[in-house]
C-alpha positions in Angstrom: -38.0 11.0 -1.2 -36.8 12.5 -4.8 -34.4 10.2 -7.1 -32.3 13.3 -6.9 -31.7 12.8 -3.1 -31.1 8.5 -3.8 -28.7 9.0 -6.2 -26.7 11.4 -4.1 -26.6 8.7 -1.6 -25.8 6.2 -4.0 -22.9 8.6 -4.7 -22.2 9.3 -1.5 -21.9 5.2 -0.7 -20.3 4.6 -3.8 -17.4 6.8 -2.6 -17.4 5.9 1.1 -16.9 2.1 0.2 -13.9 3.4 -3.0 -12.2 5.5 0.1 -12.1 2.3 2.5 -11.0 -0.1 -0.6 -8.2 3.0 -1.3 -7.6 2.4 3.2 -6.7 -0.9 2.8 -4.9 -0.8 -0.2 -2.7 1.6 1.6 -2.8 -0.5 5.3 -1.3 -3.3 2.6 1.2 -1.5 1.2 2.8 -0.9 4.3 2.4 -4.5 5.9 4.5 -5.3 2.3 7.0 -2.5 2.9 7.6 -4.2 6.9 7.7 -7.4 5.8 10.3 -6.5 2.8 12.4 -4.6 5.7 12.3 -7.5 7.8 13.6 -10.2 5.2 15.8 -8.2 4.5 17.3 -7.2 7.6 17.8 -11.0 8.4 19.7 -12.1 4.6 21.6 -8.7 6.3 21.9 -10.4 9.1 23.4 -13.5 6.9 26.0 -11.6 5.3 23.3 -12.6 2.0 23.1 -9.0 0.7 24.3 -10.0 -2.8 22.1 -12.9 -3.3 19.3 -12.3 -5.7 16.3 -12.9 -3.0 18.1 -9.6 -1.3 17.7 -7.8 -4.5 14.1 -8.7 -5.5 13.1 -7.5 -2.1 15.5 -4.2 -2.8 13.5 -3.7 -5.9 10.2 -4.5 -4.1 10.9 -2.2 -1.7 11.8 0.1 -3.5 8.5 0.1 -5.6 6.2 0.0 -2.4 8.2 2.9 -0.9 7.1 4.8 -4.4 3.5 4.2 -3.8 3.9 4.8 0.5 4.8 8.3 -1.0 2.0 9.2 -3.3 -0.2 7.4 -0.9 0.9 10.0 1.3 1.2 12.8 -1.0 -2.7 12.2 -1.2 -3.5 12.0 2.1 -4.1 8.4 2.6 
């Protein structure tokens, strides 16, 4: 086995690990986005849309939405 094939295998393995980490990141962002939406829905049902918590969740949801848009543009 030559050094080139070993190095190529290591590069491919590292790419696979990186892709797995990106996919885990994307799944976490989607989960957090869904959680923020659910919390906002609960607060909205209670008529608490002017609270600091609701506004913080709105900002967080917006940020996560932007991240999800970028991930989708990249095919993740």
